[in-house]
N, C-alpha and C positions, 0 to 999 in steps of 0.2 A: 443044714441040720444043726441045731444048737445042742451043745452038751450041757447037761444039768450040773450046776455048781455043787460041789461037795458040801454036805451038811455035817456040822461038827456037834459033838456033845458039849455040854457046859464044861465038863472035866477036861476035854481036849483043848478047848479054848483057853482055860485057865493055865494049863501046862504050857501052851504056846506063848501066852502073854507073859509068863515069868521070864522067858528068854528073848522076847521080842525087842528089837531096837526101837520100835515105835508102838504106841498104844493103839488098840483097836477095841471096838465095842462088839458085844455079842448080841445078836438079835434072833433068838429062837432058831439056832442052827447055823446062821450066817455070821461070818466074821467080817466086820466093816471097819476098814482103817479110818482113824480119826484125821481130820484135816489139821494143818498147822494153824496156830493162832497169829493174829495180827498184833501190832503195838496197842491199838485201842482195846482189843479184846483182853489183852493181858493187863492193861492199866485198869479197866473197869472191874474185872474180876479181883484184881489185887486191892483196889480201893474198897470194894465191898468186904472182902475178907479181912483186911487190916482194921477196918472200922468195927466189924463184928468182934474180931479178936480182942480189941481194946475194950469195947463196951461190955463184953460178956466175961471178962476176966473175973475171977472170984465168984462165978456162978456155976451152976450144974449144967449149963449149956455150952457146947463147944463148936466153933466153926471149923470147917476143913476146906481145902482148896484143891481143885484139879486132879490130884493123883489118887484120891481115895475112891475105890470102885464101889458101885451100888448094885445090888442084886435085887431084881424084881421077879420073884418066883412065879407069880400068876401068869406073867407074859414071857417068862424065860428070857430075860434081858439083863445083860451086864452093861453098865454105862458109867461114865465119869462126869458127873455134874461139875460145872465150873466152880460153884461154891455150894456147900450144904452145911446145915447145922443140925446137931443132935442134942436132944435134952436127955440128961442123965447118961447112963452108960451106953456105948454103942452095942447094938445087937449084931453079932457077926454071923456071916454065912458059915454053916457047919464046916469045921476043919480049916477055916481061913482066918487070917489076922489082918487082911487087907481089903475086905469086902463087907460092907455094912448093909443093914436092912431097914433102919429106922430113922431117916431124916425127918425133921419137922418142917424144915425150910430148904427149898432148892432154888438156886439162882442160876440161870443160863444166860450167857451173852450171845446174842443172835449173830449169825454170820449168813452171808448170802446162800451158802451151800446147805445150811442146816435149819434155817428159820422156819420153813414149812413143816419139817419133821418135828422141831421143838414145839411148835404151836399145836400140832394135831396128834400124831401117833404117840410121841414121847409123853405129851401131857396125859393122854389116856393111860399109858403105862404107869406114870407117876401117881395118878389118882387112885390106883389100886393099893398104894402103900398106906396102911392104917395110920401110921404116925404122922404122915404128911399133912400139914396145916396150911402151907403157903407155897406158891410157885410164882417166881418172878422172872420175867423175860426182859432183858435190857438190850436196846438197839445200840450198836456201836457206830452207826453211820450218821445218826442225828439224835437229838434228845427225844427219847421215847421209851417208856417203861410200861409193861403190862403186868399187873399185879392181881393174882388170883388167890382168894382165901376160902378155905373150906367153910361151908355153912351147914345147915341141917341136912342130914342124910347124904345124898349124892350131889347136892347143890354146891355151887361155887360162886362166890361174889367176885366181880371184876371191877377194877379201877385202873384208869390210865393216867400217866403223868407225862406232860409235854413241855414243862417249863422248869428251868434250873431253880426257880424260886420256890418250888413246891417241896414238901417233905413227905417221905414215905415212911409208914410205920410197919415194921416187921412184927406184927402182933404175936406171932408164935414164940418170939424170943424177947419181946418187950423192948425193942430198940427202934428209935426214930433216927432217920438219916436224911439229909437233904439231897435232892437230885443233883445239886451243884457238887456235893462231896462225891457222889457216885461217878460223876464225869470229870473229876479233878485231873488236870494234865492231859485230857483227851483232846486230840486235834482232829476235827472232821475233815480238814484239808488233806490229811494223810490217807483218807479212805477214798478220795475222789478219783 
């Protein structure tokens, strides 16, 4: 006989997260520990964040990395995107200073344990965010980027990048970055 796992309220999760030694995500009552990052994961997320930070200075758009929590009320999800950008002022979850609601761009670095979730359910949750215009998935094991851009209504346009010579345009923040810059100092031998 299996025992049913305890369900938590969002408030209980947030209270636990404030004192936790390791971050977890909240998925409609379930608390899911986050896996540790690899060197490549960290380098890729850092490269994207640093480039956006430099290119968006003196604008009203600001990038954030890893530790800023996102609340998706429609699906009751708290998550930590690898990189996100917000145009204008962050809209905060009521009573919080560490949880936002309005990214225009989300970037996730894929890992073997989360890639299916990032491509399917998590993308469905992210699509419910009215401000979100772009979702970018970056492979850490080989050059490969999946780029989704909001189109009319509920439609999303897809483009893939598989060459270091290509350039990706983050249209929601008006920044172009080469695939080579995204993968700077990344060693695929380290993931073998």
